[in-house]
PDB file of the backbone (N, CA, C, O) and the ligand in Angstrom, with CONECT records:
HET     ZN  A 101       1
ATOM      1  N   MET A   1     194.488 121.646 240.599  1.00  0.00           N
ATOM      2  CA  MET A   1     194.096 121.243 239.120  1.00  0.00           C
ATOM      3  C   MET A   1     192.512 120.862 239.138  1.00  0.00           C
ATOM      4  O   MET A   1     192.058 120.011 239.903  1.00  0.00           O
ATOM      5  N   THR A   2     191.814 121.510 238.308  1.00  0.00           N
ATOM      6  CA  THR A   2     190.391 121.210 238.124  1.00  0.00           C
ATOM      7  C   THR A   2     190.455 120.025 236.934  1.00  0.00           C
ATOM      8  O   THR A   2     191.346 119.963 236.087  1.00  0.00           O
ATOM      9  N   LEU A   3     189.381 119.146 237.041  1.00  0.00           N
ATOM     10  CA  LEU A   3     189.111 118.292 236.191  1.00  0.00           C
ATOM     11  C   LEU A   3     188.447 118.775 234.920  1.00  0.00           C
ATOM     12  O   LEU A   3     188.829 118.446 233.797  1.00  0.00           O
ATOM     13  N   LEU A   4     187.403 119.597 235.178  1.00  0.00           N
ATOM     14  CA  LEU A   4     186.563 120.146 234.167  1.00  0.00           C
ATOM     15  C   LEU A   4     187.319 121.345 233.400  1.00  0.00           C
ATOM     16  O   LEU A   4     188.023 122.064 234.109  1.00  0.00           O
ATOM     17  N   PRO A   5     187.254 121.599 232.192  1.00  0.00           N
ATOM     18  CA  PRO A   5     187.685 122.809 231.708  1.00  0.00           C
ATOM     19  C   PRO A   5     186.751 124.026 231.877  1.00  0.00           C
ATOM     20  O   PRO A   5     185.565 123.942 232.195  1.00  0.00           O
ATOM     21  N   SER A   6     187.427 125.177 231.624  1.00  0.00           N
ATOM     22  CA  SER A   6     186.365 126.202 231.755  1.00  0.00           C
ATOM     23  C   SER A   6     185.544 126.638 230.772  1.00  0.00           C
ATOM     24  O   SER A   6     185.861 126.127 229.698  1.00  0.00           O
ATOM     25  N   CYS A   7     184.498 127.466 230.685  1.00  0.00           N
ATOM     26  CA  CYS A   7     183.831 127.800 229.436  1.00  0.00           C
ATOM     27  C   CYS A   7     184.900 128.287 228.269  1.00  0.00           C
ATOM     28  O   CYS A   7     184.923 128.004 227.071  1.00  0.00           O
ATOM     29  N   HIS A   8     185.689 129.040 228.981  1.00  0.00           N
ATOM     30  CA  HIS A   8     186.793 129.809 227.741  1.00  0.00           C
ATOM     31  C   HIS A   8     187.735 128.633 227.096  1.00  0.00           C
ATOM     32  O   HIS A   8     188.120 128.586 225.928  1.00  0.00           O
ATOM     33  N   ASP A   9     188.007 127.710 228.125  1.00  0.00           N
ATOM     34  CA  ASP A   9     188.828 126.481 227.427  1.00  0.00           C
ATOM     35  C   ASP A   9     187.837 125.796 226.578  1.00  0.00           C
ATOM     36  O   ASP A   9     188.221 125.508 225.445  1.00  0.00           O
ATOM     37  N   VAL A  10     186.688 125.496 226.898  1.00  0.00           N
ATOM     38  CA  VAL A  10     185.809 124.764 226.171  1.00  0.00           C
ATOM     39  C   VAL A  10     185.534 125.529 224.811  1.00  0.00           C
ATOM     40  O   VAL A  10     185.494 124.815 223.809  1.00  0.00           O
ATOM     41  N   GLN A  11     185.402 126.457 224.700  1.00  0.00           N
ATOM     42  CA  GLN A  11     185.018 127.244 223.272  1.00  0.00           C
ATOM     43  C   GLN A  11     186.168 127.380 222.607  1.00  0.00           C
ATOM     44  O   GLN A  11     186.014 127.483 221.390  1.00  0.00           O
ATOM     45  N   THR A  12     187.381 127.417 223.033  1.00  0.00           N
ATOM     46  CA  THR A  12     188.474 127.709 222.320  1.00  0.00           C
ATOM     47  C   THR A  12     188.770 126.304 221.816  1.00  0.00           C
ATOM     48  O   THR A  12     189.687 126.234 220.997  1.00  0.00           O
ATOM     49  N   HIS A  13     188.174 125.199 222.148  1.00  0.00           N
ATOM     50  CA  HIS A  13     188.605 123.875 221.636  1.00  0.00           C
ATOM     51  C   HIS A  13     187.385 123.251 220.986  1.00  0.00           C
ATOM     52  O   HIS A  13     187.435 122.063 220.666  1.00  0.00           O
ATOM     53  N   LEU A  14     186.327 123.948 220.775  1.00  0.00           N
ATOM     54  CA  LEU A  14     184.951 123.287 220.237  1.00  0.00           C
ATOM     55  C   LEU A  14     185.360 122.710 218.902  1.00  0.00           C
ATOM     56  O   LEU A  14     185.061 121.561 218.578  1.00  0.00           O
ATOM     57  N   THR A  15     186.112 123.608 218.069  1.00  0.00           N
ATOM     58  CA  THR A  15     185.968 123.016 216.744  1.00  0.00           C
ATOM     59  C   THR A  15     186.973 121.507 216.663  1.00  0.00           C
ATOM     60  O   THR A  15     186.741 120.566 215.904  1.00  0.00           O
ATOM     61  N   GLU A  16     187.902 121.578 217.472  1.00  0.00           N
ATOM     62  CA  GLU A  16     188.769 120.234 217.445  1.00  0.00           C
ATOM     63  C   GLU A  16     187.922 119.218 218.223  1.00  0.00           C
ATOM     64  O   GLU A  16     188.061 118.024 217.957  1.00  0.00           O
ATOM     65  N   TYR A  17     187.126 119.578 219.084  1.00  0.00           N
ATOM     66  CA  TYR A  17     186.054 118.644 219.685  1.00  0.00           C
ATOM     67  C   TYR A  17     185.235 118.020 218.681  1.00  0.00           C
ATOM     68  O   TYR A  17     185.012 116.809 218.674  1.00  0.00           O
ATOM     69  N   LEU A  18     184.711 118.962 217.696  1.00  0.00           N
ATOM     70  CA  LEU A  18     183.818 118.413 216.661  1.00  0.00           C
ATOM     71  C   LEU A  18     184.445 117.600 215.615  1.00  0.00           C
ATOM     72  O   LEU A  18     183.931 116.610 215.094  1.00  0.00           O
ATOM     73  N   GLU A  19     185.802 118.183 215.303  1.00  0.00           N
ATOM     74  CA  GLU A  19     186.483 117.124 214.288  1.00  0.00           C
ATOM     75  C   GLU A  19     186.956 116.094 215.063  1.00  0.00           C
ATOM     76  O   GLU A  19     187.650 115.343 214.379  1.00  0.00           O
ATOM     77  N   GLY A  20     186.853 115.693 216.397  1.00  0.00           N
ATOM     78  CA  GLY A  20     187.486 114.516 216.945  1.00  0.00           C
ATOM     79  C   GLY A  20     189.046 114.469 217.042  1.00  0.00           C
ATOM     80  O   GLY A  20     189.641 113.393 217.098  1.00  0.00           O
ATOM     81  N   THR A  21     189.646 115.600 217.057  1.00  0.00           N
ATOM     82  CA  THR A  21     191.010 115.539 216.956  1.00  0.00           C
ATOM     83  C   THR A  21     191.766 115.623 218.416  1.00  0.00           C
ATOM     84  O   THR A  21     192.974 115.420 218.542  1.00  0.00           O
ATOM     85  N   LEU A  22     190.850 115.963 219.534  1.00  0.00           N
ATOM     86  CA  LEU A  22     191.632 116.137 220.799  1.00  0.00           C
ATOM     87  C   LEU A  22     191.571 114.603 221.308  1.00  0.00           C
ATOM     88  O   LEU A  22     190.910 113.626 220.956  1.00  0.00           O
ATOM     89  N   PRO A  23     192.420 114.801 222.157  1.00  0.00           N
ATOM     90  CA  PRO A  23     192.855 113.479 222.951  1.00  0.00           C
ATOM     91  C   PRO A  23     191.667 113.044 223.889  1.00  0.00           C
ATOM     92  O   PRO A  23     190.845 113.858 224.311  1.00  0.00           O
ATOM     93  N   PHE A  24     191.639 111.750 224.170  1.00  0.00           N
ATOM     94  CA  PHE A  24     190.443 111.348 224.737  1.00  0.00           C
ATOM     95  C   PHE A  24     190.072 112.332 226.202  1.00  0.00           C
ATOM     96  O   PHE A  24     188.941 112.767 226.421  1.00  0.00           O
ATOM     97  N   HIS A  25     191.159 112.545 227.037  1.00  0.00           N
ATOM     98  CA  HIS A  25     190.762 113.165 228.361  1.00  0.00           C
ATOM     99  C   HIS A  25     190.154 114.489 228.090  1.00  0.00           C
ATOM    100  O   HIS A  25     189.268 114.905 228.836  1.00  0.00           O
ATOM    101  N   ARG A  26     190.605 115.247 226.979  1.00  0.00           N
ATOM    102  CA  ARG A  26     190.146 116.418 226.673  1.00  0.00           C
ATOM    103  C   ARG A  26     188.893 116.542 225.967  1.00  0.00           C
ATOM    104  O   ARG A  26     188.331 117.636 225.987  1.00  0.00           O
ATOM    105  N   ARG A  27     188.339 115.500 225.300  1.00  0.00           N
ATOM    106  CA  ARG A  27     187.234 115.276 224.791  1.00  0.00           C
ATOM    107  C   ARG A  27     186.225 115.030 225.896  1.00  0.00           C
ATOM    108  O   ARG A  27     185.152 115.633 225.901  1.00  0.00           O
ATOM    109  N   PHE A  28     186.586 114.072 226.918  1.00  0.00           N
ATOM    110  CA  PHE A  28     185.837 113.649 228.097  1.00  0.00           C
ATOM    111  C   PHE A  28     185.290 114.993 228.932  1.00  0.00           C
ATOM    112  O   PHE A  28     184.149 115.234 229.325  1.00  0.00           O
ATOM    113  N   GLY A  29     186.424 115.722 229.051  1.00  0.00           N
ATOM    114  CA  GLY A  29     186.215 116.918 229.963  1.00  0.00           C
ATOM    115  C   GLY A  29     185.153 117.740 229.301  1.00  0.00           C
ATOM    116  O   GLY A  29     184.070 118.006 229.825  1.00  0.00           O
ATOM    117  N   ILE A  30     185.585 118.168 227.974  1.00  0.00           N
ATOM    118  CA  ILE A  30     184.630 118.995 227.027  1.00  0.00           C
ATOM    119  C   ILE A  30     183.114 118.565 227.155  1.00  0.00           C
ATOM    120  O   ILE A  30     182.187 119.349 227.359  1.00  0.00           O
ATOM    121  N   GLY A  31     182.996 117.045 226.987  1.00  0.00           N
ATOM    122  CA  GLY A  31     181.726 116.515 226.981  1.00  0.00           C
ATOM    123  C   GLY A  31     180.929 116.897 228.199  1.00  0.00           C
ATOM    124  O   GLY A  31     179.896 117.567 228.194  1.00  0.00           O
ATOM    125  N   VAL A  32     181.580 116.351 229.311  1.00  0.00           N
ATOM    126  CA  VAL A  32     180.932 116.757 230.692  1.00  0.00           C
ATOM    127  C   VAL A  32     180.614 118.177 230.836  1.00  0.00           C
ATOM    128  O   VAL A  32     179.558 118.537 231.359  1.00  0.00           O
ATOM    129  N   HIS A  33     181.501 119.009 230.385  1.00  0.00           N
ATOM    130  CA  HIS A  33     181.080 120.483 230.588  1.00  0.00           C
ATOM    131  C   HIS A  33     179.925 120.615 229.851  1.00  0.00           C
ATOM    132  O   HIS A  33     178.973 121.199 230.368  1.00  0.00           O
ATOM    133  N   LEU A  34     179.824 120.085 228.506  1.00  0.00           N
ATOM    134  CA  LEU A  34     178.765 120.698 227.597  1.00  0.00           C
ATOM    135  C   LEU A  34     177.193 120.097 228.239  1.00  0.00           C
ATOM    136  O   LEU A  34     176.095 120.639 228.111  1.00  0.00           O
ATOM    137  N   LEU A  35     177.492 118.927 228.885  1.00  0.00           N
ATOM    138  CA  LEU A  35     176.285 118.397 229.503  1.00  0.00           C
ATOM    139  C   LEU A  35     175.542 119.389 230.675  1.00  0.00           C
ATOM    140  O   LEU A  35     174.339 119.324 230.927  1.00  0.00           O
ATOM    141  N   PHE A  36     176.385 120.209 231.261  1.00  0.00           N
ATOM    142  CA  PHE A  36     175.813 121.134 232.244  1.00  0.00           C
ATOM    143  C   PHE A  36     176.062 122.503 231.871  1.00  0.00           C
ATOM    144  O   PHE A  36     175.783 123.347 232.723  1.00  0.00           O
ATOM    145  N   CYS A  37     176.522 122.890 230.786  1.00  0.00           N
ATOM    146  CA  CYS A  37     176.666 124.317 230.371  1.00  0.00           C
ATOM    147  C   CYS A  37     175.913 124.859 229.140  1.00  0.00           C
ATOM    148  O   CYS A  37     176.326 124.641 228.001  1.00  0.00           O
ATOM    149  N   ARG A  38     174.822 125.555 229.390  1.00  0.00           N
ATOM    150  CA  ARG A  38     173.808 125.972 228.508  1.00  0.00           C
ATOM    151  C   ARG A  38     174.764 126.932 227.265  1.00  0.00           C
ATOM    152  O   ARG A  38     174.717 126.753 226.048  1.00  0.00           O
ATOM    153  N   VAL A  39     175.396 127.708 227.825  1.00  0.00           N
ATOM    154  CA  VAL A  39     176.115 128.751 226.877  1.00  0.00           C
ATOM    155  C   VAL A  39     177.013 128.016 225.867  1.00  0.00           C
ATOM    156  O   VAL A  39     176.889 128.143 224.649  1.00  0.00           O
ATOM    157  N   CYS A  40     177.953 127.216 226.486  1.00  0.00           N
ATOM    158  CA  CYS A  40     178.766 126.165 225.609  1.00  0.00           C
ATOM    159  C   CYS A  40     178.042 125.355 224.789  1.00  0.00           C
ATOM    160  O   CYS A  40     178.363 125.248 223.606  1.00  0.00           O
ATOM    161  N   SER A  41     177.142 124.788 225.227  1.00  0.00           N
ATOM    162  CA  SER A  41     176.224 123.968 224.264  1.00  0.00           C
ATOM    163  C   SER A  41     175.609 124.837 223.085  1.00  0.00           C
ATOM    164  O   SER A  41     175.666 124.486 221.907  1.00  0.00           O
ATOM    165  N   GLY A  42     175.085 125.867 223.478  1.00  0.00           N
ATOM    166  CA  GLY A  42     174.628 126.602 222.407  1.00  0.00           C
ATOM    167  C   GLY A  42     175.787 127.137 221.465  1.00  0.00           C
ATOM    168  O   GLY A  42     175.563 127.208 220.257  1.00  0.00           O
ATOM    169  N   VAL A  43     177.009 127.512 221.975  1.00  0.00           N
ATOM    170  CA  VAL A  43     177.966 127.796 221.024  1.00  0.00           C
ATOM    171  C   VAL A  43     178.216 126.379 220.084  1.00  0.00           C
ATOM    172  O   VAL A  43     178.375 126.465 218.867  1.00  0.00           O
ATOM    173  N   LEU A  44     178.228 125.234 220.714  1.00  0.00           N
ATOM    174  CA  LEU A  44     178.651 124.183 220.007  1.00  0.00           C
ATOM    175  C   LEU A  44     177.350 123.955 218.929  1.00  0.00           C
ATOM    176  O   LEU A  44     177.645 123.706 217.760  1.00  0.00           O
ATOM    177  N   ARG A  45     176.033 124.029 219.281  1.00  0.00           N
ATOM    178  CA  ARG A  45     174.883 123.956 218.233  1.00  0.00           C
ATOM    179  C   ARG A  45     175.142 125.167 217.018  1.00  0.00           C
ATOM    180  O   ARG A  45     174.827 124.931 215.852  1.00  0.00           O
ATOM    181  N   GLY A  46     175.658 126.283 217.364  1.00  0.00           N
ATOM    182  CA  GLY A  46     176.010 127.269 216.102  1.00  0.00           C
ATOM    183  C   GLY A  46     177.051 126.720 215.390  1.00  0.00           C
ATOM    184  O   GLY A  46     177.034 126.808 214.163  1.00  0.00           O
ATOM    185  N   LEU A  47     178.049 126.109 216.017  1.00  0.00           N
ATOM    186  CA  LEU A  47     179.376 125.461 215.193  1.00  0.00           C
ATOM    187  C   LEU A  47     178.697 124.414 214.231  1.00  0.00           C
ATOM    188  O   LEU A  47     178.963 124.330 213.032  1.00  0.00           O
ATOM    189  N   ARG A  48     177.820 123.654 214.879  1.00  0.00           N
ATOM    190  CA  ARG A  48     177.466 122.643 214.186  1.00  0.00           C
ATOM    191  C   ARG A  48     176.506 123.039 212.741  1.00  0.00           C
ATOM    192  O   ARG A  48     176.359 122.296 211.772  1.00  0.00           O
ATOM    193  N   ALA A  49     176.015 124.197 212.890  1.00  0.00           N
ATOM    194  CA  ALA A  49     175.143 124.664 211.999  1.00  0.00           C
ATOM    195  C   ALA A  49     176.166 125.229 210.777  1.00  0.00           C
ATOM    196  O   ALA A  49     175.649 125.753 209.791  1.00  0.00           O
ATOM    197  N   LEU A  50     177.349 125.130 210.856  1.00  0.00           N
ATOM    198  CA  LEU A  50     178.261 125.555 209.832  1.00  0.00           C
ATOM    199  C   LEU A  50     178.727 124.561 208.767  1.00  0.00           C
ATOM    200  O   LEU A  50     179.442 123.617 209.103  1.00  0.00           O
ATOM    201  N   PRO A  51     178.431 124.699 207.769  1.00  0.00           N
ATOM    202  CA  PRO A  51     178.465 123.328 206.843  1.00  0.00           C
ATOM    203  C   PRO A  51     179.676 122.595 206.999  1.00  0.00           C
ATOM    204  O   PRO A  51     179.682 121.383 207.211  1.00  0.00           O
ATOM    205  N   TRP A  52     180.937 123.454 206.878  1.00  0.00           N
ATOM    206  CA  TRP A  52     182.203 122.854 206.827  1.00  0.00           C
ATOM    207  C   TRP A  52     182.566 122.194 208.123  1.00  0.00           C
ATOM    208  O   TRP A  52     183.302 121.210 208.047  1.00  0.00           O
ATOM    209  N   VAL A  53     182.185 122.566 209.218  1.00  0.00           N
ATOM    210  CA  VAL A  53     182.198 121.683 210.380  1.00  0.00           C
ATOM    211  C   VAL A  53     181.280 120.493 210.384  1.00  0.00           C
ATOM    212  O   VAL A  53     181.654 119.400 210.809  1.00  0.00           O
ATOM    213  N   ALA A  54     180.106 120.708 209.919  1.00  0.00           N
ATOM    214  CA  ALA A  54     179.179 119.602 210.034  1.00  0.00           C
ATOM    215  C   ALA A  54     179.718 118.461 209.097  1.00  0.00           C
ATOM    216  O   ALA A  54     179.418 117.291 209.334  1.00  0.00           O
ATOM    217  N   LYS A  55     180.443 118.774 208.125  1.00  0.00           N
ATOM    218  CA  LYS A  55     181.121 117.904 207.115  1.00  0.00           C
ATOM    219  C   LYS A  55     182.210 117.040 207.870  1.00  0.00           C
ATOM    220  O   LYS A  55     182.297 115.814 207.949  1.00  0.00           O
ATOM    221  N   ALA A  56     183.007 118.020 208.396  1.00  0.00           N
ATOM    222  CA  ALA A  56     184.341 117.364 209.168  1.00  0.00           C
ATOM    223  C   ALA A  56     183.694 116.543 210.284  1.00  0.00           C
ATOM    224  O   ALA A  56     184.226 115.461 210.533  1.00  0.00           O
ATOM    225  N   SER A  57     182.618 116.909 210.991  1.00  0.00           N
ATOM    226  CA  SER A  57     182.358 116.069 212.111  1.00  0.00           C
ATOM    227  C   SER A  57     181.793 114.762 211.696  1.00  0.00           C
ATOM    228  O   SER A  57     181.791 113.852 212.525  1.00  0.00           O
ATOM    229  N   LEU A  58     181.324 114.569 210.532  1.00  0.00           N
ATOM    230  CA  LEU A  58     180.933 113.189 209.934  1.00  0.00           C
ATOM    231  C   LEU A  58     181.917 112.188 209.955  1.00  0.00           C
ATOM    232  O   LEU A  58     181.572 111.018 210.121  1.00  0.00           O
ATOM    233  N   LYS A  59     183.354 112.556 209.776  1.00  0.00           N
ATOM    234  CA  LYS A  59     184.336 111.720 209.659  1.00  0.00           C
ATOM    235  C   LYS A  59     184.645 111.088 210.965  1.00  0.00           C
ATOM    236  O   LYS A  59     184.479 111.726 212.004  1.00  0.00           O
ATOM    237  N   ALA A  60     185.098 109.831 210.969  1.00  0.00           N
ATOM    238  CA  ALA A  60     185.543 108.927 212.247  1.00  0.00           C
ATOM    239  C   ALA A  60     186.537 109.555 212.823  1.00  0.00           C
ATOM    240  O   ALA A  60     187.480 109.977 212.153  1.00  0.00           O
ATOM    241  N   PRO A  61     186.459 109.719 214.267  1.00  0.00           N
ATOM    242  CA  PRO A  61     187.661 110.383 214.996  1.00  0.00           C
ATOM    243  C   PRO A  61     188.902 109.666 214.512  1.00  0.00           C
ATOM    244  O   PRO A  61     188.924 108.528 214.044  1.00  0.00           O
ATOM    245  N   ALA A  62     189.906 110.458 214.680  1.00  0.00           N
ATOM    246  CA  ALA A  62     191.153 109.970 214.228  1.00  0.00           C
ATOM    247  C   ALA A  62     192.125 109.360 215.392  1.00  0.00           C
ATOM    248  O   ALA A  62     193.336 109.180 215.266  1.00  0.00           O
ATOM    249  N   SER A  63     191.348 109.085 216.535  1.00  0.00           N
ATOM    250  CA  SER A  63     192.144 108.671 217.714  1.00  0.00           C
ATOM    251  C   SER A  63     192.389 107.341 217.573  1.00  0.00           C
ATOM    252  O   SER A  63     191.650 106.730 216.801  1.00  0.00           O
ATOM    253  N   ALA A  64     193.388 106.655 218.226  1.00  0.00           N
ATOM    254  CA  ALA A  64     193.570 105.260 218.400  1.00  0.00           C
ATOM    255  C   ALA A  64     193.022 104.696 219.730  1.00  0.00           C
ATOM    256  O   ALA A  64     193.183 105.305 220.788  1.00  0.00           O
ATOM    257  N   PRO A  65     192.370 103.515 219.647  1.00  0.00           N
ATOM    258  CA  PRO A  65     191.760 102.928 220.740  1.00  0.00           C
ATOM    259  C   PRO A  65     192.838 102.749 222.043  1.00  0.00           C
ATOM    260  O   PRO A  65     192.562 102.826 223.240  1.00  0.00           O
ATOM    261  N   GLU A  66     194.123 102.490 221.428  1.00  0.00           N
ATOM    262  CA  GLU A  66     195.170 102.194 222.649  1.00  0.00           C
ATOM    263  C   GLU A  66     195.343 103.635 223.226  1.00  0.00           C
ATOM    264  O   GLU A  66     195.426 103.706 224.452  1.00  0.00           O
ATOM    265  N   ALA A  67     195.401 104.639 222.601  1.00  0.00           N
ATOM    266  CA  ALA A  67     195.729 106.014 223.173  1.00  0.00           C
ATOM    267  C   ALA A  67     194.605 106.532 224.107  1.00  0.00           C
ATOM    268  O   ALA A  67     194.905 107.215 225.086  1.00  0.00           O
ATOM    269  N   ALA A  68     193.145 106.177 223.786  1.00  0.00           N
ATOM    270  CA  ALA A  68     191.954 106.486 224.222  1.00  0.00           C
ATOM    271  C   ALA A  68     191.946 105.697 225.684  1.00  0.00           C
ATOM    272  O   ALA A  68     191.532 106.238 226.710  1.00  0.00           O
ATOM    273  N   GLN A  69     192.455 104.364 225.634  1.00  0.00           N
ATOM    274  CA  GLN A  69     192.440 103.496 226.807  1.00  0.00           C
ATOM    275  C   GLN A  69     193.738 104.057 227.901  1.00  0.00           C
ATOM    276  O   GLN A  69     193.690 103.898 229.121  1.00  0.00           O
ATOM    277  N   GLN A  70     194.668 104.610 227.297  1.00  0.00           N
ATOM    278  CA  GLN A  70     195.666 104.880 228.243  1.00  0.00           C
ATOM    279  C   GLN A  70     195.358 106.399 228.734  1.00  0.00           C
ATOM    280  O   GLN A  70     195.921 106.736 229.775  1.00  0.00           O
ATOM    281  N   ALA A  71     194.579 107.284 228.135  1.00  0.00           N
ATOM    282  CA  ALA A  71     194.030 108.574 228.550  1.00  0.00           C
ATOM    283  C   ALA A  71     193.093 108.238 229.672  1.00  0.00           C
ATOM    284  O   ALA A  71     193.057 108.953 230.674  1.00  0.00           O
ATOM    285  N   LEU A  72     192.256 107.073 229.529  1.00  0.00           N
ATOM    286  CA  LEU A  72     191.255 106.979 230.537  1.00  0.00           C
ATOM    287  C   LEU A  72     191.753 106.411 231.748  1.00  0.00           C
ATOM    288  O   LEU A  72     191.115 106.645 232.774  1.00  0.00           O
ATOM    289  N   ALA A  73     192.857 105.655 231.815  1.00  0.00           N
ATOM    290  CA  ALA A  73     193.774 105.034 232.851  1.00  0.00           C
ATOM    291  C   ALA A  73     194.376 106.226 233.606  1.00  0.00           C
ATOM    292  O   ALA A  73     194.350 106.268 234.836  1.00  0.00           O
ATOM    293  N   ASN A  74     194.907 107.174 232.872  1.00  0.00           N
ATOM    294  CA  ASN A  74     195.362 108.350 233.504  1.00  0.00           C
ATOM    295  C   ASN A  74     194.440 109.117 234.188  1.00  0.00           C
ATOM    296  O   ASN A  74     194.729 109.637 235.266  1.00  0.00           O
ATOM    297  N   VAL A  75     193.176 109.257 233.580  1.00  0.00           N
ATOM    298  CA  VAL A  75     192.231 109.943 234.455  1.00  0.00           C
ATOM    299  C   VAL A  75     191.791 109.459 235.477  1.00  0.00           C
ATOM    300  O   VAL A  75     191.420 110.173 236.409  1.00  0.00           O
ATOM    301  N   GLN A  76     191.738 108.000 235.513  1.00  0.00           N
ATOM    302  CA  GLN A  76     191.189 107.232 236.718  1.00  0.00           C
ATOM    303  C   GLN A  76     192.421 107.368 237.740  1.00  0.00           C
ATOM    304  O   GLN A  76     192.242 107.583 238.939  1.00  0.00           O
ATOM    305  N   ALA A  77     193.447 107.250 237.264  1.00  0.00           N
ATOM    306  CA  ALA A  77     194.578 107.352 238.492  1.00  0.00           C
ATOM    307  C   ALA A  77     194.566 108.746 238.965  1.00  0.00           C
ATOM    308  O   ALA A  77     194.971 108.924 240.114  1.00  0.00           O
ATOM    309  N   LEU A  78     194.187 109.731 238.309  1.00  0.00           N
ATOM    310  CA  LEU A  78     194.089 111.007 238.839  1.00  0.00           C
ATOM    311  C   LEU A  78     193.090 111.232 239.879  1.00  0.00           C
ATOM    312  O   LEU A  78     193.245 111.900 240.901  1.00  0.00           O
ATOM    313  N   LEU A  79     191.951 110.541 239.469  1.00  0.00           N
ATOM    314  CA  LEU A  79     190.671 110.641 240.492  1.00  0.00           C
ATOM    315  C   LEU A  79     191.053 109.862 241.721  1.00  0.00           C
ATOM    316  O   LEU A  79     190.823 110.285 242.854  1.00  0.00           O
ATOM    317  N   ARG A  80     191.621 108.753 241.479  1.00  0.00           N
ATOM    318  CA  ARG A  80     192.062 107.882 242.804  1.00  0.00           C
ATOM    319  C   ARG A  80     192.965 108.727 243.586  1.00  0.00           C
ATOM    320  O   ARG A  80     192.831 108.652 244.807  1.00  0.00           O
ATOM    321  N   LYS A  81     193.891 109.546 243.108  1.00  0.00           N
ATOM    322  CA  LYS A  81     194.883 110.302 243.655  1.00  0.00           C
ATOM    323  C   LYS A  81     194.131 111.673 244.610  1.00  0.00           C
ATOM    324  O   LYS A  81     194.414 112.023 245.756  1.00  0.00           O
ATOM    325  N   SER A  82     193.171 112.213 243.729  1.00  0.00           N
ATOM    326  CA  SER A  82     192.733 113.536 244.250  1.00  0.00           C
ATOM    327  C   SER A  82     191.905 113.267 245.702  1.00  0.00           C
ATOM    328  O   SER A  82     191.310 112.243 246.038  1.00  0.00           O
ATOM    329  N   PRO A  83     192.086 114.662 246.524  1.00  0.00           N
ATOM    330  CA  PRO A  83     191.352 114.444 247.796  1.00  0.00           C
ATOM    331  C   PRO A  83     190.033 114.666 247.741  1.00  0.00           C
ATOM    332  O   PRO A  83     189.606 115.565 247.017  1.00  0.00           O
ATOM    333  N   ARG A  84     189.337 114.021 248.363  1.00  0.00           N
ATOM    334  CA  ARG A  84     187.678 114.368 248.242  1.00  0.00           C
ATOM    335  C   ARG A  84     187.238 115.247 249.251  1.00  0.00           C
ATOM    336  O   ARG A  84     186.057 115.593 249.296  1.00  0.00           O
TER     337      ARG A  84
HETATM  338 ZN    ZN A 101     180.710 126.593 229.530  1.00  0.00          ZN2+
END
């Protein structure tokens, strides 16, 4: 299992990423991928230029803090288990 999503996976979920509807662990993986991938960050810039996506991205994420904390705990547990 890889922790970071592929370019295909990132680009498939970019709209949900912008809308803030993905679970925390998915947003985290995509966010890290976007830091290092010029192709996907370019696609993200293109999506943000679309008015309906820009409007939707201004809304607060619909996630609950408890769910985000649980997802972070799950990711940290996976990182502790994974061989180095
Ligand atoms: Zn990419």
